[in-house]
C-alpha positions in Angstrom: -11.0 -12.6 24.1 -13.1 -11.0 27.3 -11.9 -8.2 25.4 -13.0 -8.9 22.4 -16.5 -10.2 23.5 -17.2 -6.9 25.1 -16.6 -4.9 22.4 -18.3 -7.0 19.6 -21.2 -7.3 22.2 -21.1 -3.4 22.1 -21.7 -2.6 18.3 -21.1 -4.3 15.0 -18.5 -1.6 14.0 -16.4 -2.7 17.2 -16.8 -6.1 16.1 -15.2 -5.0 12.6 -12.3 -3.3 14.7 -11.6 -6.6 16.5 -11.4 -8.6 13.2 -8.9 -6.1 11.7 -6.6 -5.6 15.2 -6.5 -9.7 15.3 -5.3 -9.6 11.3 -2.5 -6.8 12.1 -1.5 -8.7 15.7 -1.2 -11.9 13.2 1.4 -10.1 11.0 2.8 -7.7 14.4 3.4 -10.6 17.0 3.3 -13.6 15.7 6.3 -15.8 14.1 4.8 -16.2 10.3 7.7 -17.8 9.4 7.8 -20.6 11.8 3.8 -21.0 11.6 2.3 -19.8 8.0 -0.2 -21.7 8.5 -1.8 -19.4 11.7 -3.0 -16.4 9.5 -4.8 -18.2 6.8 -6.7 -19.9 9.5 -7.3 -16.4 11.7 -7.9 -14.7 8.4 -10.8 -17.3 7.1 -12.2 -17.2 10.8 -12.5 -13.9 11.0 -14.0 -13.4 7.7 -16.5 -16.4 8.4 -17.3 -13.9 12.1 -17.9 -11.0 9.9 -20.2 -13.1 7.6 -22.1 -14.8 10.9 -22.5 -11.4 12.6 -25.5 -10.3 12.0 -27.2 -13.8 12.1 -25.8 -15.3 15.0 -23.6 -13.2 17.3 -23.0 -17.0 19.6 -21.3 -18.1 15.7 -19.5 -15.2 15.1 -18.2 -15.1 18.9 -16.9 -19.0 18.6 -14.8 -18.0 15.5 -13.5 -15.1 17.0 -12.6 -17.3 20.1 -10.9 -19.9 17.6 -8.7 -17.5 16.4 -7.7 -16.3 19.0 -6.9 -19.7 20.6 -5.0 -20.5 17.5 -3.1 -17.1 18.2 -2.0 -17.6 21.7 -0.5 -21.1 21.0 1.2 -19.8 18.0 5.5 -19.0 18.5 5.7 -15.1 18.8 8.0 -12.7 16.8 8.6 -9.4 16.5 10.6 -10.0 13.3 8.0 -8.7 10.7 6.8 -5.7 12.4 10.7 -4.8 12.6 11.4 -6.0 9.5 8.3 -3.5 7.6 9.1 -0.4 9.8 13.1 -0.8 9.1 12.9 -0.8 5.6 9.3 0.8 4.9 10.0 4.0 7.2 13.6 4.2 6.0 12.2 4.8 2.6 9.4 7.0 3.3 11.1 9.2 6.3 14.7 9.4 4.6 13.9 9.3 0.7 15.8 6.3 0.5 15.5 4.1 -3.0 17.4 1.3 -3.5 19.9 0.8 -6.3 19.1 -1.7 -9.0 21.6 -4.1 -9.4 22.9 -4.6 -12.6 22.2 -8.3 -12.4 18.3 -7.2 -12.4 18.5 -5.9 -15.9 17.6 -9.1 -17.7 16.1 -10.0 -21.0 12.5 -9.3 -18.2 13.3 -5.4 -18.5 13.2 -2.9 -20.9 16.6 -2.1 -19.8 17.7 -5.8 -20.0 16.9 -6.0 -23.7 18.3 -3.0 -25.1 22.0 -4.3 -23.2 21.2 -7.5 -25.6 20.6 -9.9 -22.5 19.0 -12.9 -23.0 18.7 -16.3 -21.7 22.1 -17.2 -21.2 22.5 -13.7 -18.7 19.1 -14.5 -17.6 20.6 -17.6 -16.5 24.0 -17.1 -15.2 22.6 -14.0 -13.2 18.9 -13.2 -13.1 17.9 -16.5 -12.2 20.6 -17.1 -9.1 19.3 -17.7 -6.0 20.4 -16.6 -2.4 21.2 -18.7 -0.3 21.5 -21.0 -3.4 19.3 -24.6 -3.6 20.8 -27.7 -1.2 19.5 -29.8 -3.9 20.2 -30.1 -7.7 17.4 -29.1 -9.7 16.1 -31.9 -12.1 14.3 -30.1 -14.3 16.7 -27.2 -15.3 18.2 -28.2 -18.1 15.5 -29.4 -19.9 13.6 -25.5 -19.2 16.3 -23.7 -20.5 16.1 -26.1 -23.8 12.9 -25.8 -24.3 12.9 -21.9 -23.3 15.8 -21.5 -26.3 13.4 -23.0 -28.6 10.7 -21.1 -27.8 12.6 -17.7 -28.2 14.4 -19.0 -31.7 10.6 -19.4 -32.5 9.3 -15.7 -32.1 8.9 -13.2 -34.8 
């Protein structure tokens, strides 16, 4: 907070830099899966701080401080940063492109339509969830029944 205050008291541009850096730190160093409420709180606080900076630096500082306190008390993890690097850098540095699995070519894609895949294929392959749900979906059968009616009614 001391460094953030020093920067934000120096200039509006440095205040913006502090806000931008805090947003990135949320995704680099915090466990967003364990505490998904943190980023929305921090983002809202930083947006409010940006809005208040020219009107009241004290209010802007308050909002930065609350964002920092929330971040300090949040569970930490570098997994989000590592995940983005492991997948993104493999693509940009090594030209990796994933192979599209056959199951992805369903009724929603041009290839799936050319293969004649419809609602049955989607239900068996395209709608698979990994890991599978732990409870039965009480609306699944009715949804597919109605989707079938909807498909038959199209010209």
